[in-house]
C-alpha positions as CSV (number, residue, x, y, z in Angstrom):
1,X,-184.4,-21.6,-188.2
2,X,-187.2,-19.8,-189.2
3,X,-186.9,-16.1,-191.5
4,X,-182.9,-16.8,-192.1
5,X,-182.8,-20.0,-193.2
6,X,-180.2,-22.4,-191.5
7,X,-176.1,-21.1,-191.4
8,X,-173.5,-22.6,-193.8
9,X,-172.3,-25.1,-190.6
10,X,-175.2,-26.7,-190.1
11,X,-176.3,-27.3,-193.5
12,X,-172.8,-28.7,-193.9
13,X,-173.7,-30.9,-191.0
14,X,-176.4,-32.6,-193.1
15,X,-177.0,-35.8,-195.2
16,X,-180.0,-34.5,-197.0
17,X,-182.7,-32.4,-196.8
18,X,-186.7,-33.3,-196.6
19,X,-189.4,-30.1,-197.1
20,X,-192.8,-30.1,-196.1
21,X,-194.8,-28.8,-198.9
22,X,-196.6,-25.4,-197.3
23,X,-199.2,-24.4,-199.5
24,X,-200.1,-20.5,-198.0
25,X,-197.3,-17.9,-197.9
26,X,-198.6,-16.7,-194.1
27,X,-196.0,-18.2,-192.7
28,X,-192.5,-19.6,-193.4
29,X,-191.7,-22.6,-190.6
30,X,-193.5,-25.0,-189.2
31,X,-193.6,-25.9,-185.0
32,X,-191.0,-28.7,-184.2
33,X,-193.1,-31.2,-183.0
34,X,-195.7,-30.6,-185.9
35,X,-192.8,-31.0,-188.7
36,X,-192.0,-34.2,-186.7
37,X,-195.4,-35.8,-186.8
38,X,-195.5,-35.3,-190.7
39,X,-192.1,-36.5,-191.5
40,X,-193.1,-39.6,-189.2
41,X,-196.7,-40.2,-190.9
42,X,-195.1,-40.4,-194.6
43,X,-192.2,-43.0,-192.9
44,X,-195.1,-44.9,-191.5
45,X,-197.1,-45.0,-194.6
46,X,-193.9,-45.7,-196.7
47,X,-192.9,-48.5,-194.7
48,X,-196.3,-49.9,-194.7
49,X,-196.4,-50.3,-191.3
50,X,-199.7,-51.4,-190.1
51,X,-201.9,-49.2,-188.3
52,X,-202.6,-49.6,-184.9
53,X,-206.7,-50.8,-184.6
54,X,-209.2,-48.5,-183.5
55,X,-212.6,-49.0,-181.4
56,X,-214.7,-46.3,-182.5
57,X,-213.1,-43.0,-181.6
58,X,-209.9,-44.4,-179.5
59,X,-207.0,-46.5,-180.3
60,X,-206.9,-50.3,-179.1
61,X,-203.9,-50.2,-176.7
62,X,-201.9,-53.8,-176.3
63,X,-202.5,-54.9,-172.4
64,X,-199.5,-53.6,-170.5
65,X,-197.2,-56.8,-169.0
66,X,-195.8,-56.8,-165.7
67,X,-192.3,-57.0,-164.9
68,X,-192.2,-60.6,-163.8
69,X,-194.1,-61.6,-167.0
70,X,-191.9,-59.9,-169.2
71,X,-188.7,-61.9,-167.3
72,X,-190.0,-65.1,-167.5
73,X,-192.1,-65.0,-171.0
74,X,-190.2,-62.7,-173.1
75,X,-191.0,-61.2,-176.5
76,X,-188.3,-61.5,-179.2
77,X,-187.1,-57.8,-178.6
78,X,-187.0,-58.3,-174.8
79,X,-185.0,-61.3,-174.8
80,X,-182.1,-59.2,-177.1
81,X,-182.6,-56.2,-174.4
82,X,-181.9,-58.7,-171.8
83,X,-179.2,-60.7,-173.2
84,X,-177.4,-57.0,-174.5
85,X,-177.5,-55.7,-170.9
86,X,-176.2,-59.3,-169.1
87,X,-173.3,-59.0,-171.9
88,X,-172.7,-55.5,-171.0
89,X,-173.0,-56.1,-167.0
90,X,-170.6,-59.3,-167.5
91,X,-168.1,-56.8,-169.3
92,X,-168.2,-54.4,-166.9
93,X,-167.5,-56.8,-164.1
94,X,-164.4,-58.2,-166.4
95,X,-162.7,-55.3,-166.6
96,X,-163.3,-54.3,-163.3
97,X,-162.1,-57.6,-162.0
98,X,-159.1,-57.1,-164.3
99,X,-158.7,-53.9,-163.2
100,X,-158.5,-55.2,-159.2
101,X,-155.8,-57.8,-160.8
102,X,-153.7,-55.4,-162.2
103,X,-153.8,-53.3,-158.6
104,X,-153.3,-56.4,-156.5
105,X,-150.0,-57.4,-159.0
106,X,-148.6,-53.8,-158.7
107,X,-149.3,-53.9,-155.0
108,X,-147.3,-57.0,-154.8
109,X,-144.5,-55.9,-156.9
110,X,-144.3,-52.6,-154.4
111,X,-144.0,-55.2,-151.7
112,X,-141.3,-57.0,-153.1
113,X,-139.3,-54.4,-153.7
114,X,-139.6,-52.6,-150.8
115,X,-138.3,-55.9,-149.1
116,X,-135.4,-56.2,-151.3
117,X,-134.2,-52.9,-150.7
118,X,-134.6,-53.9,-146.6
119,X,-132.7,-56.9,-147.6
120,X,-130.1,-55.2,-149.1
121,X,-129.6,-52.1,-146.3
122,X,-129.3,-55.1,-144.1
123,X,-126.7,-56.7,-145.9
124,X,-125.1,-53.3,-146.5
125,X,-124.9,-53.1,-142.8
126,X,-127.9,-50.5,-143.0
């Protein structure tokens, strides 16, 4: 928070704090996007992430892959995501199927009870 700082509740929710050095007393804060960019830059340097190559003043972009190419020749990350989604869908289908079976069994039980009640009424002369 600018000026007043964070509330005690906000501070209690934090695991640790990161400070961005400021070299002027003209302002007490940074825009969130600017602060996030600085933190991510320092993380990339710390993690020794390779910098994307540049051609002149522009970064070289990886060629875009079409959906069919991603499906037919997935990268390891894409394959992991595909398998995760398949497992998620299978679990959802199983849950839905189990609920349908339970609903069917409950309906079947109701029908059996209704039939039993009718049989008892007939036997009692009702």
